[in-house]
All heavy atoms as TSV, in Angstrom:
chain	resi	resn	atom	element	x	y	z
A	1	MET	N	N	14.209	-15.989	-6.048
A	1	MET	CA	C	13.895	-15.602	-4.703
A	1	MET	C	C	15.175	-15.448	-3.901
A	1	MET	O	O	16.132	-16.149	-4.118
A	1	MET	CB	C	12.959	-16.634	-4.078
A	1	MET	CG	C	12.244	-16.065	-2.873
A	1	MET	SD	S	11.090	-17.225	-2.137
A	1	MET	CE	C	9.596	-16.622	-2.841
A	2	SER	N	N	15.165	-14.553	-2.951
A	2	SER	CA	C	16.332	-14.279	-2.126
A	2	SER	C	C	16.607	-15.428	-1.168
A	2	SER	O	O	15.710	-16.144	-0.736
A	2	SER	CB	C	16.098	-12.993	-1.332
A	2	SER	OG	O	17.137	-12.795	-0.421
A	3	SER	N	N	17.872	-15.600	-0.824
A	3	SER	CA	C	18.233	-16.643	0.132
A	3	SER	C	C	18.067	-16.169	1.573
A	3	SER	O	O	18.296	-16.918	2.495
A	3	SER	CB	C	19.682	-17.078	-0.108
A	3	SER	OG	O	20.539	-15.985	0.108
A	4	GLU	N	N	17.653	-14.890	1.752
A	4	GLU	CA	C	17.451	-14.353	3.097
A	4	GLU	C	C	16.288	-15.071	3.765
A	4	GLU	O	O	15.223	-15.243	3.195
A	4	GLU	CB	C	17.136	-12.860	3.007
A	4	GLU	CG	C	16.858	-12.225	4.349
A	4	GLU	CD	C	16.500	-10.758	4.211
A	4	GLU	OE1	O	16.925	-10.141	3.240
A	4	GLU	OE2	O	15.787	-10.268	5.090
A	5	LYS	N	N	16.511	-15.511	4.976
A	5	LYS	CA	C	15.481	-16.237	5.710
A	5	LYS	C	C	14.500	-15.236	6.310
A	5	LYS	O	O	14.892	-14.277	6.958
A	5	LYS	CB	C	16.116	-17.073	6.819
A	5	LYS	CG	C	15.129	-17.923	7.556
A	5	LYS	CD	C	15.835	-18.788	8.590
A	5	LYS	CE	C	14.814	-19.645	9.315
A	5	LYS	NZ	N	15.454	-20.465	10.324
A	6	ILE	N	N	13.208	-15.472	6.073
A	6	ILE	CA	C	12.183	-14.600	6.628
A	6	ILE	C	C	11.891	-15.081	8.043
A	6	ILE	O	O	11.413	-16.193	8.246
A	6	ILE	CB	C	10.902	-14.615	5.774
A	6	ILE	CG1	C	11.198	-14.089	4.378
A	6	ILE	CG2	C	9.797	-13.809	6.446
A	6	ILE	CD1	C	10.041	-14.193	3.415
A	7	THR	N	N	12.204	-14.222	9.016
A	7	THR	CA	C	12.016	-14.618	10.406
A	7	THR	C	C	10.729	-14.062	10.987
A	7	THR	O	O	10.197	-14.609	11.931
A	7	THR	CB	C	13.203	-14.138	11.262
A	7	THR	OG1	O	13.326	-12.730	11.127
A	7	THR	CG2	C	14.486	-14.818	10.840
A	8	GLU	N	N	10.230	-12.963	10.427
A	8	GLU	CA	C	9.037	-12.341	10.969
A	8	GLU	C	C	8.293	-11.674	9.823
A	8	GLU	O	O	8.873	-10.996	9.002
A	8	GLU	CB	C	9.438	-11.303	12.025
A	8	GLU	CG	C	8.294	-10.699	12.763
A	8	GLU	CD	C	8.777	-9.734	13.835
A	8	GLU	OE1	O	9.974	-9.433	13.889
A	8	GLU	OE2	O	7.931	-9.290	14.606
A	9	ASP	N	N	7.001	-11.901	9.727
A	9	ASP	CA	C	6.189	-11.316	8.672
A	9	ASP	C	C	4.929	-10.760	9.321
A	9	ASP	O	O	3.969	-11.470	9.523
A	9	ASP	CB	C	5.862	-12.370	7.617
A	9	ASP	CG	C	5.221	-11.770	6.382
A	9	ASP	OD1	O	5.105	-10.537	6.316
A	9	ASP	OD2	O	4.837	-12.540	5.499
A	10	ILE	N	N	4.954	-9.479	9.664
A	10	ILE	CA	C	3.862	-8.866	10.405
A	10	ILE	C	C	3.328	-7.667	9.623
A	10	ILE	O	O	4.083	-6.824	9.170
A	10	ILE	CB	C	4.333	-8.377	11.793
A	10	ILE	CG1	C	4.868	-9.545	12.604
A	10	ILE	CG2	C	3.206	-7.676	12.531
A	10	ILE	CD1	C	5.516	-9.125	13.897
A	11	THR	N	N	2.021	-7.598	9.470
A	11	THR	CA	C	1.380	-6.448	8.849
A	11	THR	C	C	0.432	-5.854	9.879
A	11	THR	O	O	-0.479	-6.523	10.339
A	11	THR	CB	C	0.596	-6.862	7.597
A	11	THR	OG1	O	1.487	-7.512	6.707
A	11	THR	CG2	C	-0.016	-5.663	6.916
A	12	THR	N	N	0.654	-4.589	10.253
A	12	THR	CA	C	-0.196	-3.939	11.241
A	12	THR	C	C	-0.435	-2.501	10.855
A	12	THR	O	O	0.315	-1.922	10.073
A	12	THR	CB	C	0.455	-3.947	12.636
A	12	THR	OG1	O	1.727	-3.298	12.545
A	12	THR	CG2	C	0.618	-5.330	13.187
A	13	MET	N	N	-1.471	-1.938	11.401
A	13	MET	CA	C	-1.729	-0.516	11.233
A	13	MET	C	C	-1.226	0.186	12.486
A	13	MET	O	O	-1.503	-0.261	13.598
A	13	MET	CB	C	-3.223	-0.241	11.068
A	13	MET	CG	C	-3.818	-0.791	9.778
A	13	MET	SD	S	-3.141	-0.052	8.290
A	13	MET	CE	C	-3.885	1.547	8.328
A	14	ILE	N	N	-0.481	1.283	12.301
A	14	ILE	CA	C	-0.007	2.039	13.449
A	14	ILE	C	C	-0.582	3.441	13.380
A	14	ILE	O	O	-0.794	3.980	12.290
A	14	ILE	CB	C	1.538	2.088	13.524
A	14	ILE	CG1	C	2.115	2.783	12.297
A	14	ILE	CG2	C	2.126	0.725	13.719
A	14	ILE	CD1	C	3.571	3.085	12.401
A	15	PRO	N	N	-0.877	4.064	14.519
A	15	PRO	CA	C	-1.441	5.411	14.491
A	15	PRO	C	C	-0.411	6.441	14.046
A	15	PRO	O	O	0.771	6.299	14.296
A	15	PRO	CB	C	-1.851	5.651	15.947
A	15	PRO	CG	C	-1.027	4.706	16.742
A	15	PRO	CD	C	-0.727	3.532	15.865
A	16	ALA	N	N	-0.878	7.446	13.345
A	16	ALA	CA	C	-0.010	8.540	12.909
A	16	ALA	C	C	-0.808	9.829	12.941
A	16	ALA	O	O	-2.023	9.815	12.801
A	16	ALA	CB	C	0.515	8.282	11.502
A	17	LYS	N	N	-0.120	10.948	13.092
A	17	LYS	CA	C	-0.806	12.233	13.138
A	17	LYS	C	C	-1.372	12.609	11.778
A	17	LYS	O	O	-2.507	13.026	11.669
A	17	LYS	CB	C	0.162	13.315	13.609
A	17	LYS	CG	C	0.571	13.173	15.042
A	17	LYS	CD	C	1.521	14.270	15.430
A	17	LYS	CE	C	1.994	14.098	16.859
A	17	LYS	NZ	N	2.940	15.123	17.245
A	18	ASP	N	N	-0.581	12.472	10.736
A	18	ASP	CA	C	-0.981	12.936	9.409
A	18	ASP	C	C	-1.743	11.895	8.605
A	18	ASP	O	O	-2.710	12.214	7.932
A	18	ASP	CB	C	0.253	13.365	8.615
A	18	ASP	CG	C	0.996	14.485	9.307
A	18	ASP	OD1	O	0.353	15.307	9.965
A	18	ASP	OD2	O	2.222	14.514	9.194
A	19	ALA	N	N	-1.298	10.656	8.628
A	19	ALA	CA	C	-1.895	9.628	7.785
A	19	ALA	C	C	-1.661	8.254	8.387
A	19	ALA	O	O	-0.695	8.047	9.108
A	19	ALA	CB	C	-1.273	9.699	6.396
A	20	PRO	N	N	-2.545	7.308	8.064
A	20	PRO	CA	C	-2.313	5.945	8.541
A	20	PRO	C	C	-1.069	5.346	7.890
A	20	PRO	O	O	-0.688	5.758	6.789
A	20	PRO	CB	C	-3.561	5.183	8.117
A	20	PRO	CG	C	-4.257	6.034	7.140
A	20	PRO	CD	C	-3.757	7.425	7.294
A	21	ALA	N	N	-0.455	4.411	8.559
A	21	ALA	CA	C	0.745	3.772	8.022
A	21	ALA	C	C	0.609	2.264	8.123
A	21	ALA	O	O	0.075	1.744	9.095
A	21	ALA	CB	C	1.981	4.236	8.774
A	22	LEU	N	N	1.097	1.595	7.115
A	22	LEU	CA	C	1.151	0.142	7.103
A	22	LEU	C	C	2.598	-0.244	7.361
A	22	LEU	O	O	3.495	0.249	6.677
A	22	LEU	CB	C	0.699	-0.388	5.740
A	22	LEU	CG	C	0.780	-1.886	5.545
A	22	LEU	CD1	C	-0.319	-2.553	6.348
A	22	LEU	CD2	C	0.615	-2.237	4.085
A	23	VAL	N	N	2.820	-1.084	8.361
A	23	VAL	CA	C	4.177	-1.513	8.706
A	23	VAL	C	C	4.305	-2.990	8.377
A	23	VAL	O	O	3.505	-3.808	8.806
A	23	VAL	CB	C	4.482	-1.279	10.197
A	23	VAL	CG1	C	5.871	-1.788	10.547
A	23	VAL	CG2	C	4.341	0.183	10.540
A	24	LYS	N	N	5.306	-3.327	7.592
A	24	LYS	CA	C	5.553	-4.718	7.179
A	24	LYS	C	C	6.994	-5.046	7.519
A	24	LYS	O	O	7.909	-4.367	7.076
A	24	LYS	CB	C	5.308	-4.852	5.685
A	24	LYS	CG	C	5.561	-6.209	5.120
A	24	LYS	CD	C	4.308	-6.998	5.075
A	24	LYS	CE	C	4.544	-8.266	4.302
A	24	LYS	NZ	N	3.458	-9.153	4.419
A	25	LYS	N	N	7.198	-6.075	8.346
A	25	LYS	CA	C	8.547	-6.499	8.716
A	25	LYS	C	C	8.828	-7.834	8.058
A	25	LYS	O	O	8.074	-8.784	8.213
A	25	LYS	CB	C	8.679	-6.629	10.226
A	25	LYS	CG	C	8.586	-5.313	10.956
A	25	LYS	CD	C	8.799	-5.498	12.432
A	25	LYS	CE	C	8.681	-4.160	13.137
A	25	LYS	NZ	N	8.891	-4.305	14.578
A	26	THR	N	N	9.911	-7.904	7.318
A	26	THR	CA	C	10.348	-9.133	6.673
A	26	THR	C	C	11.827	-9.288	6.975
A	26	THR	O	O	12.644	-8.504	6.496
A	26	THR	CB	C	10.115	-9.078	5.149
A	26	THR	OG1	O	8.735	-8.811	4.908
A	26	THR	CG2	C	10.461	-10.395	4.498
A	27	GLY	N	N	12.159	-10.266	7.791
A	27	GLY	CA	C	13.554	-10.426	8.188
A	27	GLY	C	C	14.001	-9.218	8.987
A	27	GLY	O	O	13.346	-8.798	9.928
A	28	ARG	N	N	15.117	-8.618	8.573
A	28	ARG	CA	C	15.625	-7.431	9.255
A	28	ARG	C	C	15.209	-6.143	8.562
A	28	ARG	O	O	15.681	-5.072	8.913
A	28	ARG	CB	C	17.147	-7.499	9.342
A	28	ARG	CG	C	17.612	-8.660	10.222
A	28	ARG	CD	C	19.097	-8.645	10.435
A	28	ARG	NE	N	19.815	-8.593	9.155
A	28	ARG	CZ	C	21.113	-8.496	9.027
A	28	ARG	NH1	N	21.867	-8.464	10.094
A	28	ARG	NH2	N	21.675	-8.464	7.847
A	29	THR	N	N	14.319	-6.236	7.580
A	29	THR	CA	C	13.878	-5.059	6.840
A	29	THR	C	C	12.461	-4.684	7.274
A	29	THR	O	O	11.581	-5.520	7.336
A	29	THR	CB	C	13.869	-5.330	5.325
A	29	THR	OG1	O	15.170	-5.772	4.941
A	29	THR	CG2	C	13.507	-4.097	4.546
A	30	THR	N	N	12.256	-3.406	7.583
A	30	THR	CA	C	10.945	-2.892	7.954
A	30	THR	C	C	10.495	-1.894	6.904
A	30	THR	O	O	11.219	-0.950	6.587
A	30	THR	CB	C	10.985	-2.193	9.323
A	30	THR	OG1	O	11.466	-3.124	10.296
A	30	THR	CG2	C	9.618	-1.697	9.731
A	31	TYR	N	N	9.310	-2.120	6.354
A	31	TYR	CA	C	8.737	-1.215	5.360
A	31	TYR	C	C	7.604	-0.437	6.017
A	31	TYR	O	O	6.733	-1.020	6.649
A	31	TYR	CB	C	8.167	-2.004	4.175
A	31	TYR	CG	C	9.199	-2.848	3.469
A	31	TYR	CD1	C	9.375	-4.187	3.811
A	31	TYR	CD2	C	9.990	-2.313	2.469
A	31	TYR	CE1	C	10.315	-4.972	3.165
A	31	TYR	CE2	C	10.933	-3.086	1.820
A	31	TYR	CZ	C	11.088	-4.410	2.175
A	31	TYR	OH	O	12.020	-5.170	1.531
A	32	ILE	N	N	7.616	0.887	5.879
A	32	ILE	CA	C	6.553	1.730	6.405
A	32	ILE	C	C	5.942	2.473	5.222
A	32	ILE	O	O	6.629	3.213	4.526
A	32	ILE	CB	C	7.075	2.740	7.444
A	32	ILE	CG1	C	7.715	1.990	8.616
A	32	ILE	CG2	C	5.948	3.646	7.915
A	32	ILE	CD1	C	8.390	2.897	9.624
A	33	VAL	N	N	4.645	2.248	5.005
A	33	VAL	CA	C	3.953	2.874	3.877
A	33	VAL	C	C	2.850	3.748	4.435
A	33	VAL	O	O	1.978	3.289	5.164
A	33	VAL	CB	C	3.350	1.801	2.940
A	33	VAL	CG1	C	2.618	2.453	1.785
A	33	VAL	CG2	C	4.425	0.863	2.445
A	34	ARG	N	N	2.887	5.009	4.101
A	34	ARG	CA	C	1.849	5.945	4.532
A	34	ARG	C	C	0.942	6.247	3.345
A	34	ARG	O	O	1.404	6.361	2.222
A	34	ARG	CB	C	2.468	7.229	5.053
A	34	ARG	CG	C	3.336	7.007	6.263
A	34	ARG	CD	C	3.567	8.297	7.009
A	34	ARG	NE	N	4.515	8.100	8.093
A	34	ARG	CZ	C	4.193	7.598	9.273
A	34	ARG	NH1	N	2.968	7.248	9.532
A	34	ARG	NH2	N	5.108	7.444	10.203
A	35	VAL	N	N	-0.340	6.353	3.622
A	35	VAL	CA	C	-1.304	6.641	2.564
A	35	VAL	C	C	-1.988	7.962	2.851
A	35	VAL	O	O	-2.124	8.375	4.002
A	35	VAL	CB	C	-2.364	5.522	2.440
A	35	VAL	CG1	C	-1.726	4.219	2.024
A	35	VAL	CG2	C	-3.118	5.343	3.733
A	36	HIS	N	N	-2.390	8.626	1.795
A	36	HIS	CA	C	-3.145	9.861	1.961
A	36	HIS	C	C	-4.082	10.017	0.776
A	36	HIS	O	O	-3.879	9.427	-0.276
A	36	HIS	CB	C	-2.214	11.074	2.079
A	36	HIS	CG	C	-1.401	11.306	0.852
A	36	HIS	ND1	N	-1.843	12.086	-0.185
A	36	HIS	CD2	C	-0.192	10.823	0.474
A	36	HIS	CE1	C	-0.921	12.092	-1.149
A	36	HIS	NE2	N	0.086	11.331	-0.767
A	37	PHE	N	N	-5.121	10.788	0.968
A	37	PHE	CA	C	-6.108	11.017	-0.071
A	37	PHE	C	C	-6.272	12.516	-0.265
A	37	PHE	O	O	-6.304	13.273	0.697
A	37	PHE	CB	C	-7.451	10.385	0.311
A	37	PHE	CG	C	-7.356	8.903	0.521
A	37	PHE	CD1	C	-7.185	8.376	1.792
A	37	PHE	CD2	C	-7.401	8.036	-0.553
A	37	PHE	CE1	C	-7.089	7.006	1.982
A	37	PHE	CE2	C	-7.305	6.667	-0.368
A	37	PHE	CZ	C	-7.152	6.158	0.906
A	38	SER	N	N	-6.404	12.922	-1.504
A	38	SER	CA	C	-6.588	14.327	-1.823
A	38	SER	C	C	-7.989	14.771	-1.416
A	38	SER	O	O	-8.974	14.098	-1.710
A	38	SER	CB	C	-6.395	14.554	-3.319
A	38	SER	OG	O	-6.763	15.862	-3.668
A	39	LYS	N	N	-8.073	15.905	-0.776
A	39	LYS	CA	C	-9.376	16.441	-0.389
A	39	LYS	C	C	-10.055	17.143	-1.560
A	39	LYS	O	O	-11.246	17.429	-1.500
A	39	LYS	CB	C	-9.213	17.395	0.789
A	39	LYS	CG	C	-8.777	16.672	2.040
A	39	LYS	CD	C	-8.618	17.597	3.209
A	39	LYS	CE	C	-8.147	16.790	4.401
A	39	LYS	NZ	N	-7.995	17.567	5.597
A	40	THR	N	N	-9.302	17.421	-2.610
A	40	THR	CA	C	-9.864	18.109	-3.771
A	40	THR	C	C	-10.157	17.166	-4.930
A	40	THR	O	O	-10.590	17.610	-5.988
A	40	THR	CB	C	-8.907	19.205	-4.258
A	40	THR	OG1	O	-7.665	18.614	-4.608
A	40	THR	CG2	C	-8.697	20.261	-3.173
A	41	SER	N	N	-9.956	15.893	-4.732
A	41	SER	CA	C	-10.171	14.911	-5.790
A	41	SER	C	C	-11.648	14.834	-6.158
A	41	SER	O	O	-12.531	14.910	-5.308
A	41	SER	CB	C	-9.693	13.535	-5.340
A	41	SER	OG	O	-9.988	12.592	-6.336
A	42	ARG	N	N	-11.908	14.673	-7.447
A	42	ARG	CA	C	-13.290	14.536	-7.918
A	42	ARG	C	C	-13.614	13.081	-8.233
A	42	ARG	O	O	-14.722	12.761	-8.623
A	42	ARG	CB	C	-13.487	15.386	-9.168
A	42	ARG	CG	C	-13.314	16.853	-8.890
A	42	ARG	CD	C	-13.496	17.661	-10.131
A	42	ARG	NE	N	-13.175	19.055	-9.837
A	42	ARG	CZ	C	-13.357	20.030	-10.663
A	42	ARG	NH1	N	-13.848	19.801	-11.861
A	42	ARG	NH2	N	-13.043	21.256	-10.329
A	43	GLU	N	N	-12.653	12.205	-8.056
A	43	GLU	CA	C	-12.804	10.798	-8.385
A	43	GLU	C	C	-12.922	9.996	-7.087
A	43	GLU	O	O	-12.098	10.143	-6.194
A	43	GLU	CB	C	-11.571	10.356	-9.177
A	43	GLU	CG	C	-11.623	8.979	-9.745
A	43	GLU	CD	C	-10.392	8.676	-10.574
A	43	GLU	OE1	O	-9.276	9.022	-10.162
A	43	GLU	OE2	O	-10.570	8.084	-11.642
A	44	THR	N	N	-13.939	9.142	-6.984
A	44	THR	CA	C	-14.087	8.301	-5.799
A	44	THR	C	C	-13.081	7.155	-5.863
A	44	THR	O	O	-12.518	6.870	-6.925
A	44	THR	CB	C	-15.506	7.709	-5.690
A	44	THR	OG1	O	-15.697	6.797	-6.775
A	44	THR	CG2	C	-16.566	8.785	-5.699
A	45	MET	N	N	-12.891	6.483	-4.734
A	45	MET	CA	C	-11.970	5.343	-4.703
A	45	MET	C	C	-12.460	4.262	-5.659
A	45	MET	O	O	-11.671	3.654	-6.372
A	45	MET	CB	C	-11.856	4.799	-3.284
A	45	MET	CG	C	-10.896	3.634	-3.185
A	45	MET	SD	S	-9.225	4.034	-3.705
A	45	MET	CE	C	-8.554	4.558	-2.171
A	46	SER	N	N	-13.752	4.030	-5.686
A	46	SER	CA	C	-14.323	3.029	-6.587
A	46	SER	C	C	-14.047	3.387	-8.046
A	46	SER	O	O	-13.659	2.527	-8.839
A	46	SER	CB	C	-15.825	2.922	-6.343
A	46	SER	OG	O	-16.395	1.987	-7.217
A	47	ASP	N	N	-14.243	4.656	-8.403
A	47	ASP	CA	C	-13.969	5.114	-9.772
A	47	ASP	C	C	-12.500	4.918	-10.128
A	47	ASP	O	O	-12.157	4.497	-11.233
A	47	ASP	CB	C	-14.325	6.593	-9.941
A	47	ASP	CG	C	-15.816	6.860	-9.836
A	47	ASP	OD1	O	-16.608	5.918	-10.056
A	47	ASP	OD2	O	-16.181	8.015	-9.542
A	48	ARG	N	N	-11.632	5.222	-9.193
A	48	ARG	CA	C	-10.196	5.105	-9.436
A	48	ARG	C	C	-9.787	3.650	-9.669
A	48	ARG	O	O	-9.011	3.343	-10.567
A	48	ARG	CB	C	-9.423	5.689	-8.266
A	48	ARG	CG	C	-7.954	5.712	-8.486
A	48	ARG	CD	C	-7.245	6.435	-7.392
A	48	ARG	NE	N	-5.851	6.590	-7.777
A	48	ARG	CZ	C	-5.058	7.499	-7.332
A	48	ARG	NH1	N	-5.482	8.360	-6.456
A	48	ARG	NH2	N	-3.819	7.556	-7.734
A	49	ILE	N	N	-10.313	2.759	-8.834
A	49	ILE	CA	C	-9.987	1.333	-8.987
A	49	ILE	C	C	-10.475	0.815	-10.334
A	49	ILE	O	O	-9.758	0.101	-11.035
A	49	ILE	CB	C	-10.584	0.516	-7.820
A	49	ILE	CG1	C	-9.858	0.873	-6.524
A	49	ILE	CG2	C	-10.503	-0.982	-8.103
A	49	ILE	CD1	C	-10.497	0.326	-5.277
A	50	LYS	N	N	-11.699	1.198	-10.710
A	50	LYS	CA	C	-12.240	0.786	-12.015
A	50	LYS	C	C	-11.363	1.291	-13.153
A	50	LYS	O	O	-11.071	0.559	-14.096
A	50	LYS	CB	C	-13.665	1.298	-12.186
A	50	LYS	CG	C	-14.671	0.575	-11.334
A	50	LYS	CD	C	-16.047	1.194	-11.487
A	50	LYS	CE	C	-17.034	0.574	-10.528
A	50	LYS	NZ	N	-18.350	1.240	-10.600
A	51	ARG	N	N	-10.933	2.558	-13.062
A	51	ARG	CA	C	-10.075	3.142	-14.096
A	51	ARG	C	C	-8.748	2.403	-14.187
A	51	ARG	O	O	-8.266	2.068	-15.279
A	51	ARG	CB	C	-9.826	4.623	-13.812
A	51	ARG	CG	C	-8.906	5.301	-14.812
A	51	ARG	CD	C	-8.743	6.783	-14.529
A	51	ARG	NE	N	-8.371	7.113	-13.168
A	51	ARG	CZ	C	-7.136	7.051	-12.689
A	51	ARG	NH1	N	-6.138	6.638	-13.453
A	51	ARG	NH2	N	-6.883	7.385	-11.440
A	52	MET	N	N	-8.161	2.085	-13.045
A	52	MET	CA	C	-6.879	1.380	-13.037
A	52	MET	C	C	-7.018	-0.026	-13.613
A	52	MET	O	O	-6.148	-0.487	-14.360
A	52	MET	CB	C	-6.320	1.336	-11.609
A	52	MET	CG	C	-5.884	2.701	-11.117
A	52	MET	SD	S	-5.544	2.816	-9.351
A	52	MET	CE	C	-4.406	1.505	-9.091
A	53	LEU	N	N	-8.123	-0.712	-13.282
A	53	LEU	CA	C	-8.353	-2.048	-13.830
A	53	LEU	C	C	-8.534	-2.002	-15.347
A	53	LEU	O	O	-7.985	-2.835	-16.080
A	53	LEU	CB	C	-9.569	-2.696	-13.176
A	53	LEU	CG	C	-9.377	-3.153	-11.731
A	53	LEU	CD1	C	-10.706	-3.556	-11.110
A	53	LEU	CD2	C	-8.390	-4.293	-11.663
A	54	LYS	N	N	-9.286	-1.021	-15.830
A	54	LYS	CA	C	-9.485	-0.871	-17.288
A	54	LYS	C	C	-8.150	-0.625	-17.980
A	54	LYS	O	O	-7.879	-1.203	-19.030
A	54	LYS	CB	C	-10.438	0.279	-17.589
A	54	LYS	CG	C	-11.883	-0.040	-17.294
A	54	LYS	CD	C	-12.767	1.153	-17.600
A	54	LYS	CE	C	-14.200	0.901	-17.199
A	54	LYS	NZ	N	-15.059	2.072	-17.432
A	55	ASN	N	N	-7.319	0.222	-17.391
A	55	ASN	CA	C	-5.996	0.499	-17.994
A	55	ASN	C	C	-5.133	-0.752	-18.027
A	55	ASN	O	O	-4.432	-1.007	-19.019
A	55	ASN	CB	C	-5.280	1.605	-17.217
A	55	ASN	CG	C	-5.907	2.963	-17.445
A	55	ASN	OD1	O	-6.669	3.158	-18.379
A	55	ASN	ND2	N	-5.605	3.898	-16.568
A	56	ASP	N	N	-5.162	-1.549	-16.961
A	56	ASP	CA	C	-4.376	-2.789	-16.918
A	56	ASP	C	C	-4.853	-3.777	-17.978
A	56	ASP	O	O	-4.052	-4.431	-18.642
A	56	ASP	CB	C	-4.450	-3.435	-15.534
A	56	ASP	CG	C	-3.539	-2.764	-14.525
A	56	ASP	OD1	O	-2.704	-1.937	-14.928
A	56	ASP	OD2	O	-3.673	-3.081	-13.326
A	57	ILE	N	N	-6.173	-3.880	-18.139
A	57	ILE	CA	C	-6.727	-4.817	-19.123
A	57	ILE	C	C	-6.354	-4.391	-20.534
A	57	ILE	O	O	-6.025	-5.217	-21.385
A	57	ILE	CB	C	-8.255	-4.918	-18.954
A	57	ILE	CG1	C	-8.573	-5.647	-17.652
A	57	ILE	CG2	C	-8.902	-5.626	-20.137
A	57	ILE	CD1	C	-10.025	-5.600	-17.260
A	58	GLN	N	N	-6.377	-3.088	-20.802
A	58	GLN	CA	C	-6.030	-2.594	-22.137
A	58	GLN	C	C	-4.573	-2.838	-22.482
A	58	GLN	O	O	-4.220	-2.982	-23.642
A	58	GLN	CB	C	-6.331	-1.091	-22.232
A	58	GLN	CG	C	-7.816	-0.776	-22.270
A	58	GLN	CD	C	-8.103	0.698	-22.258
A	58	GLN	OE1	O	-7.207	1.509	-22.077
A	58	GLN	NE2	N	-9.374	1.047	-22.429
A	59	GLN	N	N	-3.710	-2.930	-21.489
A	59	GLN	CA	C	-2.283	-3.148	-21.732
A	59	GLN	C	C	-1.961	-4.621	-22.000
A	59	GLN	O	O	-0.868	-4.946	-22.430
A	59	GLN	CB	C	-1.455	-2.656	-20.544
A	59	GLN	CG	C	-1.481	-1.157	-20.404
A	59	GLN	CD	C	-0.711	-0.666	-19.205
A	59	GLN	OE1	O	-0.139	-1.456	-18.450
A	59	GLN	NE2	N	-0.694	0.626	-19.004
A	60	MET	N	N	-2.912	-5.519	-21.747
A	60	MET	CA	C	-2.674	-6.962	-21.971
A	60	MET	C	C	-2.731	-7.303	-23.425
A	60	MET	O	O	-3.256	-6.734	-24.249
A	60	MET	CB	C	-3.711	-7.789	-21.204
A	60	MET	CG	C	-3.528	-7.696	-19.719
A	60	MET	SD	S	-4.772	-8.700	-18.911
A	60	MET	CE	C	-3.930	-9.096	-17.429
């Protein structure tokens, strides 16, 4: 683990024009993660999560 002292740990949603963003502040580092979903996707979020879990289990 890093010796950097964590002074602030905040997770919030901020408004954005194109996509929602998750902002995480840890110490002096700010992480901004934007998410988006394909409008042409044929796979639901539930299907995708199930597929990812199956792949993870097969790799064990």
